[in-house]
C-alpha positions as a LaTeX table, in Angstrom:
\begin{tabular}{lrrr}
\hline
Residue & $x$ (\AA) & $y$ (\AA) & $z$ (\AA) \\
\hline
Unk1 & 46.22 & $-117.40$ & $-147.71$ \\
Unk2 & 42.36 & $-117.74$ & $-147.98$ \\
Unk3 & 42.77 & $-119.71$ & $-151.32$ \\
Unk4 & 45.21 & $-122.07$ & $-149.68$ \\
Unk5 & 42.80 & $-122.72$ & $-146.77$ \\
Unk6 & 39.89 & $-123.20$ & $-149.24$ \\
Unk7 & 41.93 & $-125.64$ & $-151.25$ \\
Unk8 & 42.89 & $-127.60$ & $-148.21$ \\
Unk9 & 39.34 & $-127.94$ & $-147.08$ \\
Unk10 & 38.34 & $-129.18$ & $-150.50$ \\
Unk11 & 41.12 & $-131.66$ & $-150.60$ \\
Unk12 & 40.43 & $-133.18$ & $-147.23$ \\
Unk13 & 36.68 & $-133.38$ & $-147.94$ \\
Unk14 & 37.46 & $-135.18$ & $-151.24$ \\
Unk15 & 39.89 & $-137.54$ & $-149.62$ \\
Unk16 & 37.42 & $-138.52$ & $-146.80$ \\
Unk17 & 34.83 & $-139.14$ & $-149.47$ \\
Unk18 & 36.96 & $-141.43$ & $-151.62$ \\
Unk19 & 38.33 & $-143.30$ & $-148.71$ \\
Unk20 & 34.89 & $-144.66$ & $-147.43$ \\
Unk21 & 34.60 & $-148.22$ & $-148.40$ \\
Unk22 & 31.30 & $-149.98$ & $-147.44$ \\
Unk23 & 31.83 & $-153.72$ & $-147.92$ \\
Unk24 & 30.71 & $-157.06$ & $-146.39$ \\
Unk25 & 30.60 & $-160.67$ & $-147.09$ \\
Unk26 & 28.81 & $-163.72$ & $-145.66$ \\
Unk27 & 31.12 & $-165.66$ & $-143.31$ \\
Unk28 & 28.76 & $-168.52$ & $-142.54$ \\
Unk29 & 25.24 & $-169.70$ & $-143.61$ \\
Unk30 & 23.30 & $-172.68$ & $-142.61$ \\
Unk31 & 19.73 & $-173.86$ & $-142.81$ \\
Unk32 & 18.60 & $-176.71$ & $-140.54$ \\
Unk33 & 15.23 & $-178.38$ & $-140.89$ \\
Unk34 & 14.19 & $-180.91$ & $-138.21$ \\
Unk35 & 13.17 & $-184.40$ & $-139.62$ \\
Unk36 & 9.61 & $-184.48$ & $-140.84$ \\
Unk37 & 9.24 & $-180.61$ & $-140.56$ \\
Unk38 & 8.89 & $-177.91$ & $-143.25$ \\
Unk39 & 10.11 & $-175.04$ & $-140.77$ \\
Unk40 & 13.74 & $-174.62$ & $-140.23$ \\
Unk41 & 16.16 & $-172.22$ & $-138.88$ \\
Unk42 & 18.44 & $-170.05$ & $-141.08$ \\
Unk43 & 21.60 & $-168.99$ & $-139.36$ \\
Unk44 & 23.71 & $-166.21$ & $-141.16$ \\
Unk45 & 27.08 & $-164.47$ & $-140.12$ \\
Unk46 & 28.07 & $-161.23$ & $-141.74$ \\
Unk47 & 31.65 & $-159.85$ & $-141.74$ \\
Unk48 & 32.18 & $-156.15$ & $-142.36$ \\
Unk49 & 35.23 & $-156.00$ & $-144.55$ \\
Unk50 & 35.07 & $-152.29$ & $-145.33$ \\
Unk51 & 35.56 & $-149.22$ & $-143.11$ \\
Unk52 & 31.97 & $-148.03$ & $-142.90$ \\
Unk53 & 29.63 & $-149.17$ & $-140.03$ \\
Unk54 & 26.82 & $-151.53$ & $-140.91$ \\
Unk55 & 23.75 & $-150.18$ & $-139.22$ \\
Unk56 & 21.26 & $-152.77$ & $-140.06$ \\
Unk57 & 20.28 & $-155.39$ & $-142.51$ \\
Unk58 & 17.54 & $-157.88$ & $-143.63$ \\
Unk59 & 17.32 & $-161.32$ & $-145.20$ \\
Unk60 & 14.52 & $-162.07$ & $-147.44$ \\
Unk61 & 13.49 & $-164.97$ & $-149.59$ \\
Unk62 & 11.60 & $-168.39$ & $-149.53$ \\
Unk63 & 9.59 & $-168.39$ & $-146.15$ \\
Unk64 & 11.54 & $-165.76$ & $-144.38$ \\
Unk65 & 9.58 & $-163.39$ & $-141.97$ \\
Unk66 & 11.11 & $-160.66$ & $-139.94$ \\
Unk67 & 14.83 & $-161.50$ & $-140.36$ \\
Unk68 & 16.96 & $-158.67$ & $-139.19$ \\
Unk69 & 20.80 & $-158.52$ & $-139.14$ \\
Unk70 & 22.21 & $-156.41$ & $-136.33$ \\
Unk71 & 24.87 & $-153.79$ & $-136.57$ \\
Unk72 & 28.38 & $-154.71$ & $-137.54$ \\
Unk73 & 31.38 & $-152.47$ & $-136.86$ \\
Unk74 & 34.26 & $-152.34$ & $-139.43$ \\
Unk75 & 36.26 & $-155.48$ & $-139.09$ \\
Unk76 & 33.58 & $-157.20$ & $-136.95$ \\
Unk77 & 31.28 & $-160.09$ & $-137.48$ \\
Unk78 & 27.71 & $-160.51$ & $-136.25$ \\
Unk79 & 25.15 & $-163.28$ & $-136.73$ \\
Unk80 & 21.47 & $-163.81$ & $-136.60$ \\
Unk81 & 18.99 & $-166.74$ & $-136.75$ \\
Unk82 & 15.64 & $-166.71$ & $-138.43$ \\
Unk83 & 12.63 & $-168.92$ & $-138.72$ \\
Unk84 & 12.05 & $-170.14$ & $-142.31$ \\
Unk85 & 8.87 & $-171.87$ & $-143.41$ \\
Unk86 & 8.05 & $-174.09$ & $-146.43$ \\
Unk87 & 11.55 & $-175.61$ & $-146.85$ \\
Unk88 & 12.67 & $-179.23$ & $-147.13$ \\
Unk89 & 15.99 & $-180.84$ & $-146.25$ \\
Unk90 & 18.11 & $-181.56$ & $-149.35$ \\
Unk91 & 16.78 & $-178.61$ & $-151.36$ \\
Unk92 & 18.69 & $-175.45$ & $-152.12$ \\
Unk93 & 17.24 & $-171.98$ & $-151.48$ \\
Unk94 & 18.44 & $-168.54$ & $-152.55$ \\
Unk95 & 18.10 & $-165.65$ & $-150.06$ \\
Unk96 & 18.85 & $-161.94$ & $-150.50$ \\
Unk97 & 20.87 & $-160.09$ & $-147.87$ \\
Unk98 & 20.46 & $-156.36$ & $-147.79$ \\
Unk99 & 22.85 & $-154.25$ & $-145.73$ \\
Unk100 & 22.38 & $-150.59$ & $-144.83$ \\
Unk101 & 25.58 & $-148.73$ & $-144.11$ \\
Unk102 & 26.02 & $-145.63$ & $-141.99$ \\
Unk103 & 27.04 & $-143.43$ & $-145.03$ \\
Unk104 & 23.70 & $-144.16$ & $-146.72$ \\
Unk105 & 24.81 & $-146.79$ & $-149.05$ \\
Unk106 & 23.18 & $-150.19$ & $-149.46$ \\
Unk107 & 24.62 & $-153.48$ & $-150.46$ \\
Unk108 & 22.49 & $-156.38$ & $-151.52$ \\
Unk109 & 23.62 & $-159.81$ & $-152.58$ \\
Unk110 & 22.23 & $-163.34$ & $-153.14$ \\
Unk111 & 23.29 & $-166.31$ & $-151.14$ \\
Unk112 & 22.41 & $-170.02$ & $-151.81$ \\
Unk113 & 22.15 & $-172.54$ & $-149.00$ \\
Unk114 & 21.22 & $-176.24$ & $-149.04$ \\
Unk115 & 18.78 & $-177.13$ & $-146.27$ \\
Unk116 & 20.02 & $-180.05$ & $-144.00$ \\
Unk117 & 18.49 & $-182.07$ & $-141.16$ \\
Unk118 & 19.74 & $-181.74$ & $-137.59$ \\
\hline
\end{tabular}
């Protein structure tokens, strides 16, 4: 009986570990630069496509300072907007999105956006 209980606990622990699936993608990204300016606004929406809670995230790259992504529950979408300097309308820029999941995992990916005027 004790061996059966031990095996059941090991099985359920293993099953919970392999069923955790942290995953996300970018639903929307836009970089708007007012005419005649080199400072723009980066808007990004993240969708949690997995089953692990996204606790926080950051966006880094050309001219980005203090751009934090709020928490996103599984299946949910959340957005943030950031100020970006040294950008020009018509040029493309690459940014790195880093997401921190509740299970301790981290996902980073690059996104490319072309700056446009409002």
